[in-house]
KOLTIVEX-172515 format. One record per residue (C-alpha): residue number from 0; residue in three letters; x, y, z. Coordinates in steps of 0.05 Angstrom, whole numbers, plus 5000, padded with zeros to 4 digits. Example, Ala and Ser with C-alpha at 12.3 -4.5 7.8 and 13.67 -1.06 7.14 Angstrom:
// KOLTIVEX-172515
seq,type,c1,c2,c3
0,ALA,5246,4910,5156
1,SER,5273,4979,5143
//
This chain:
// KOLTIVEX-172515
seq,type,c1,c2,c3
0,MET,7972,8003,0572
1,THR,8000,7933,0586
2,SER,8074,7945,0594
3,HIS,8069,7944,0670
4,LEU,8039,7875,0669
5,SER,8089,7833,0628
6,LEU,8149,7856,0589
7,PRO,8177,7846,0519
8,LYS,8248,7820,0516
9,ASP,8279,7888,0503
10,LYS,8249,7914,0568
11,ILE,8277,7857,0611
12,HIS,8337,7885,0648
13,ILE,8393,7835,0660
14,LEU,8450,7850,0709
15,LEU,8513,7806,0704
16,LEU,8566,7816,0757
17,GLU,8636,7791,0773
18,GLY,8658,7784,0701
19,VAL,8616,7723,0683
20,HIS,8639,7693,0618
21,LEU,8617,7731,0556
22,SER,8588,7667,0528
23,ALA,8527,7684,0571
24,VAL,8521,7753,0541
25,ASP,8528,7725,0470
26,LEU,8474,7673,0482
27,LEU,8425,7722,0514
28,GLU,8434,7772,0458
29,LYS,8424,7719,0404
30,ASN,8358,7703,0438
31,GLY,8334,7775,0437
32,TYR,8357,7800,0505
33,HIS,8397,7864,0494
34,ASN,8383,7904,0557
35,ILE,8444,7877,0593
36,THR,8488,7912,0645
37,TYR,8555,7877,0650
38,LEU,8604,7890,0708
39,LYS,8671,7856,0721
40,THR,8666,7869,0796
41,ALA,8621,7845,0853
42,LEU,8574,7893,0888
43,GLU,8555,7897,0960
44,GLY,8517,7939,1011
45,ASP,8483,8002,0988
46,ALA,8514,7997,0918
47,LEU,8481,7929,0907
48,LYS,8415,7953,0936
49,LYS,8414,8012,0888
50,THR,8436,7973,0827
51,ILE,8389,7915,0836
52,LYS,8327,7959,0834
53,GLY,8292,7950,0767
54,VAL,8332,7888,0750
55,HIS,8293,7827,0726
56,LEU,8349,7775,0719
57,ILE,8415,7778,0759
58,GLY,8476,7735,0747
59,ILE,8531,7729,0800
60,ARG,8589,7685,0819
61,SER,8612,7671,0890
62,ARG,8629,7740,0919
63,THR,8562,7776,0912
64,GLN,8517,7761,0971
65,LEU,8443,7762,0957
66,THR,8416,7765,1028
67,LYS,8345,7773,1052
68,GLU,8357,7848,1059
69,ILE,8382,7854,0988
70,LEU,8328,7810,0957
71,GLU,8273,7851,0990
72,GLU,8301,7912,0954
73,ALA,8298,7876,0887
74,ASP,8230,7903,0865
75,LYS,8229,7870,0795
76,LEU,8273,7809,0803
77,ILE,8245,7745,0771
78,ALA,8305,7698,0771
79,ILE,8376,7691,0797
80,GLY,8433,7656,0762
81,CYS,8495,7632,0801
82,PHE,8549,7625,0749
83,CYS,8584,7572,0791
84,ILE,8568,7508,0828
85,GLY,8551,7535,0897
86,THR,8489,7575,0916
87,ASN,8504,7589,0990
88,GLN,8515,7663,0971
89,VAL,8440,7669,0960
90,ASP,8385,7666,1013
91,LEU,8348,7610,0978
92,LYS,8288,7609,1024
93,THR,8275,7684,1017
94,ALA,8283,7679,0941
95,ARG,8232,7622,0938
96,ASN,8182,7659,0982
97,LEU,8188,7718,0935
98,GLY,8175,7673,0875
99,ILE,8247,7677,0849
100,PRO,8278,7613,0824
101,VAL,8354,7605,0831
102,PHE,8394,7569,0778
103,ASN,8467,7546,0779
104,ALA,8516,7505,0738
105,PRO,8529,7442,0778
106,PHE,8565,7403,0724
107,SER,8601,7452,0678
108,ASN,8667,7456,0717
109,THR,8672,7384,0740
110,ARG,8729,7368,0692
111,SER,8769,7429,0713
112,VAL,8765,7412,0787
113,ALA,8780,7338,0775
114,GLU,8842,7356,0734
115,LEU,8866,7404,0788
116,VAL,8861,7350,0840
117,MET,8902,7302,0798
118,GLY,8955,7355,0788
119,GLU,8957,7369,0862
120,ILE,8964,7295,0878
121,VAL,9026,7289,0834
122,MET,9056,7354,0860
123,LEU,9044,7336,0933
124,LEU,9072,7266,0929
125,ARG,9133,7290,0890
126,ARG,9142,7353,0933
127,ILE,9144,7394,0869
128,PHE,9128,7461,0901
129,VAL,9181,7452,0955
130,ARG,9234,7435,0903
131,SER,9212,7492,0857
132,ILE,9218,7543,0913
133,GLU,9287,7516,0930
134,CYS,9310,7524,0858
135,HIS,9283,7595,0856
136,ASN,9324,7609,0918
137,GLY,9387,7579,0886
138,LEU,9386,7512,0923
139,TRP,9397,7445,0889
140,ASP,9370,7386,0929
141,LYS,9357,7322,0890
142,SER,9337,7282,0952
143,SER,9282,7230,0943
144,VAL,9261,7234,1016
145,ASN,9185,7234,1022
146,SER,9179,7234,0946
147,TRP,9131,7181,0921
148,GLU,9101,7154,0857
149,VAL,9026,7160,0850
150,ARG,9017,7090,0823
151,GLY,8995,7040,0874
152,LYS,8972,7091,0926
153,THR,8900,7093,0952
154,LEU,8857,7155,0939
155,GLY,8797,7164,0984
156,ILE,8742,7208,0955
157,ILE,8692,7239,1003
158,GLY,8630,7257,0963
159,TYR,8620,7216,0900
160,GLY,8579,7264,0858
161,SER,8595,7293,0790
162,ILE,8665,7316,0809
163,GLY,8683,7258,0855
164,SER,8662,7205,0805
165,GLN,8700,7238,0747
166,LEU,8761,7244,0792
167,SER,8758,7170,0805
168,ILE,8763,7155,0731
169,LEU,8824,7200,0722
170,ALA,8856,7172,0785
171,GLU,8851,7100,0760
172,SER,8886,7119,0696
173,PHE,8945,7140,0740
174,GLY,8945,7073,0774
175,LEU,8912,7095,0839
176,HIS,8867,7050,0879
177,VAL,8802,7088,0891
178,LEU,8756,7085,0951
179,TYR,8697,7130,0962
180,TYR,8646,7149,1015
181,ASP,8580,7184,1005
182,ILE,8518,7190,1049
183,VAL,8477,7169,0988
184,ASP,8487,7103,0952
185,LYS,8524,7117,0887
186,LEU,8541,7070,0830
187,ASN,8616,7062,0825
188,HIS,8656,7081,0763
189,GLY,8710,7033,0739
190,ASN,8742,6995,0796
191,ALA,8726,7047,0851
192,HIS,8700,7015,0915
193,PRO,8650,7045,0964
194,VAL,8665,7040,1038
195,ASN,8615,7037,1095
196,SER,8639,7095,1137
197,LEU,8679,7159,1136
198,GLU,8725,7128,1189
199,GLU,8740,7068,1144
200,LEU,8758,7114,1086
201,LEU,8804,7157,1129
202,LYS,8841,7098,1157
203,LYS,8853,7063,1090
204,SER,8872,7121,1045
205,ASP,8939,7152,1029
206,ILE,8906,7214,0999
207,ILE,8839,7244,1018
208,SER,8801,7289,0969
209,LEU,8738,7326,0990
210,HIS,8679,7338,0943
211,VAL,8619,7354,0987
212,PRO,8570,7413,0990
213,HIS,8567,7465,1045
214,ASN,8512,7450,1095
215,LYS,8503,7439,1169
216,GLY,8526,7367,1163
217,THR,8592,7383,1129
218,ILE,8617,7441,1173
219,ASN,8684,7417,1201
220,LEU,8671,7349,1171
221,ILE,8747,7340,1175
222,GLY,8769,7362,1244
223,GLU,8821,7341,1295
224,LYS,8787,7274,1308
225,GLU,8782,7256,1234
226,ILE,8853,7279,1218
227,ALA,8879,7235,1274
228,MET,8846,7175,1239
229,MET,8884,7188,1175
230,LYS,8947,7149,1160
231,PRO,9012,7180,1186
232,GLY,9046,7211,1126
233,SER,8982,7219,1085
234,PHE,8956,7279,1046
235,LEU,8892,7321,1048
236,ILE,8861,7359,0989
237,ASN,8802,7406,0994
238,ASN,8772,7437,0932
239,ALA,8701,7434,0958
240,ARG,8679,7485,1010
241,GLY,8720,7526,1060
242,GLN,8679,7507,1121
243,VAL,8689,7432,1110
244,VAL,8760,7429,1141
245,ASP,8781,7454,1210
246,ILE,8841,7495,1187
247,ASN,8872,7500,1256
248,ALA,8870,7424,1264
249,LEU,8900,7416,1195
250,THR,8955,7465,1211
251,ALA,8973,7427,1274
252,ALA,8975,7360,1237
253,LEU,9021,7389,1183
254,LYS,9068,7419,1235
255,SER,9072,7354,1273
256,LYS,9085,7316,1207
257,HIS,9025,7271,1219
258,LEU,9005,7295,1149
259,LEU,9060,7303,1097
260,GLY,9023,7354,1055
261,ALA,8958,7388,1036
262,ALA,8927,7426,0978
263,ILE,8873,7476,0997
264,ASP,8834,7518,0947
265,VAL,8776,7541,0991
266,PHE,8777,7574,1060
267,PRO,8729,7592,1116
268,SER,8744,7665,1104
269,GLU,8767,7690,1037
270,PRO,8786,7759,1011
271,LYS,8728,7795,0978
272,VAL,8772,7835,0930
273,LYS,8838,7822,0896
274,ASP,8877,7873,0936
275,GLU,8855,7847,1005
276,GLU,8909,7806,1039
277,PHE,8897,7731,1045
278,SER,8907,7708,1116
279,SER,8914,7635,1138
280,SER,8953,7594,1189
281,LEU,8973,7550,1130
282,ARG,9016,7604,1098
283,GLY,9090,7587,1098
284,LEU,9082,7513,1115
285,ASP,9124,7462,1078
286,ASN,9091,7422,1022
287,VAL,9025,7459,1026
288,ILE,8993,7483,0961
289,LEU,8948,7543,0971
290,THR,8906,7569,0913
291,PRO,8854,7626,0912
292,HIS,8789,7588,0899
293,ILE,8807,7571,0827
294,GLY,8781,7499,0822
295,GLY,8733,7517,0766
296,SER,8771,7576,0739
297,THR,8790,7552,0670
298,ILE,8770,7585,0605
299,GLU,8733,7522,0583
300,ALA,8694,7516,0648
301,GLN,8674,7589,0651
302,GLU,8650,7587,0580
303,ARG,8608,7525,0594
304,ILE,8580,7557,0657
305,GLY,8561,7620,0619
306,ARG,8523,7580,0568
307,GLU,8490,7534,0619
308,VAL,8463,7588,0665
309,GLY,8447,7635,0607
310,ASN,8405,7581,0575
311,LYS,8367,7570,0640
312,PHE,8351,7644,0643
313,ILE,8324,7640,0572
314,GLU,8283,7577,0583
315,TYR,8251,7607,0646
316,SER,8237,7675,0615
317,ASP,8214,7649,0548
318,ILE,8173,7587,0565
319,GLY,8171,7584,0642
320,SER,8215,7522,0651
321,THR,8245,7516,0721
322,LEU,8281,7450,0710
323,SER,8343,7445,0756
324,ALA,8324,7506,0798
325,VAL,8355,7494,0867
326,ASN,8301,7527,0910
327,PHE,8237,7522,0869
328,PRO,8186,7473,0842
329,GLU,8215,7441,0779
330,VAL,8172,7444,0717
331,GLN,8197,7421,0650
332,LEU,8158,7452,0593
333,PRO,8153,7440,0518
334,ILE,8159,7496,0469
335,ARG,8086,7505,0449
336,LEU,8063,7567,0412
337,LYS,7989,7554,0403
338,GLY,7957,7591,0461
339,THR,7972,7645,0512
340,ARG,8019,7618,0566
341,TYR,8011,7643,0638
342,MET,8056,7628,0697
343,HIS,8032,7632,0769
344,VAL,8073,7626,0833
345,HIS,8030,7618,0895
346,LYS,8028,7597,0967
347,ASN,8013,7523,0970
348,ILE,7945,7529,1004
349,PRO,7883,7485,0997
350,GLY,7836,7504,0941
351,ILE,7881,7553,0904
352,MET,7883,7512,0839
353,GLN,7807,7509,0838
354,LYS,7805,7585,0843
355,ILE,7858,7592,0788
356,ASN,7819,7547,0741
357,HIS,7754,7585,0757
358,ILE,7786,7649,0730
359,PHE,7794,7616,0662
360,THR,7725,7583,0661
361,GLN,7692,7650,0675
362,VAL,7715,7676,0607
363,ASN,7704,7610,0570
364,ALA,7778,7599,0562
365,ASN,7800,7531,0537
366,ILE,7859,7505,0578
367,SER,7900,7463,0531
368,ALA,7957,7447,0579
369,GLN,7971,7455,0653
370,TYR,8037,7440,0689
371,LEU,8038,7442,0765
372,GLN,8091,7427,0817
373,THR,8095,7444,0890
374,ASP,8156,7449,0936
375,GLY,8138,7457,1009
376,ASP,8098,7519,1019
377,VAL,8105,7544,0947
378,GLY,8068,7521,0884
379,TYR,8084,7537,0811
380,VAL,8036,7526,0754
381,VAL,8042,7543,0680
382,ILE,7976,7545,0642
383,GLU,7967,7549,0567
384,ALA,7899,7572,0545
385,THR,7860,7601,0486
386,THR,7802,7649,0491
387,GLU,7748,7674,0446
388,GLY,7765,7745,0466
389,ASN,7820,7792,0446
390,LYS,7885,7814,0478
391,GLU,7847,7852,0532
392,THR,7816,7786,0554
393,ASP,7885,7756,0566
394,ILE,7905,7818,0605
395,ASN,7842,7813,0648
396,ILE,7859,7740,0663
397,LEU,7928,7762,0686
398,ARG,7899,7816,0730
399,SER,7852,7766,0762
400,LEU,7910,7718,0774
401,ARG,7951,7772,0807
402,ASN,7893,7793,0851
403,LEU,7880,7722,0875
404,GLU,7893,7711,0949
405,GLY,7958,7671,0957
406,THR,7990,7696,0893
407,ILE,8064,7710,0897
408,ARG,8078,7725,0824
409,ALA,8042,7720,0757
410,ARG,8062,7735,0686
411,ILE,8042,7724,0614
412,LEU,8100,7690,0580
413,TYR,8075,7698,0509
414,ARG,8013,7705,0465
415,PRO,8008,7672,0397
416,ASN,8039,7712,0340
417,GLU,8064,7766,0387
418,ASN,8128,7781,0424
419,LYS,8121,7754,0494
420,TYR,8103,7803,0548
//
């Protein structure tokens, strides 16, 4: 009678794509979620439209694209988990308007990326890849031309967030002087120094490392003009987003020897599958390290990401917490098992909370807790209440909430002494 209104855990269908780490599966199963479909590949087009029907929680990495068209086919979807840092593969606005929070793992792979950058700095300054290729080809060149120690050089970090700040700590232990630039004031770590402008950073640094998100302001952040500001003989590293660097401008600077090397892990256009050929004007250039978007691809990072996003799924499904959702009102909730807990996503219109509360007062329900946050045109409230009636009273409250004008989504998260629905 009530299964169509809210579901027990064993009815919640979870779809995990792109071989997300099995730590997520283990955590979900330990918390009672066993209806899990696990695929090692990405899905797209009609295959994704078909598979996403009936799915309540979906986990993806960077290749699966959840566009407006796809999301509108997701008839049961209640949450999206991006098992990575970025969320630009999801239409965040459409998801929010459909009442679907999107979660990611912004911190779990910071160490992996920071360590990769340090390795690249050493390999670029010592021309390790060039010398290795020569040895593989039978050549033996011990020349020290354009081979430098890391100590004493200046590293300029663009974007001083979780990765950039951790990189600065590692860099100082190598004897690098660290400068950083961020559009938001950030407290420095160690002896790192902020600069006032991107231009100042570019002109003063021997090595530039990018750690910024993908948005309108960062597209071609490093183009022909910015590269020309860099020191002759300097190095550029991009493990952030593919659209941040103008690849053609970078190629020209490397060919002219204005830059002595680069390490690029992300590209404006990347192969969607393993067998697709990778194409770039940077291929074949001397002292250029090219990697296939592996900045966070370590066993440790993927395991942490699996646990982090898996736990956010559980907290949202079990108790309604949306803390750290990237597109949704953030509500942090305690674990409280005294009353029936309802969640309600609605259009942020005048008077809607009064109407929601009226539904409970009509049946003499005692509201013991209420948590409300709004984000633009969407509001999210979690209400905990007890009634003098029976289970059917709770179901009638839910029906009334769903029928209320402005409702986007409503669920009962749990009732006391019963499996949640």
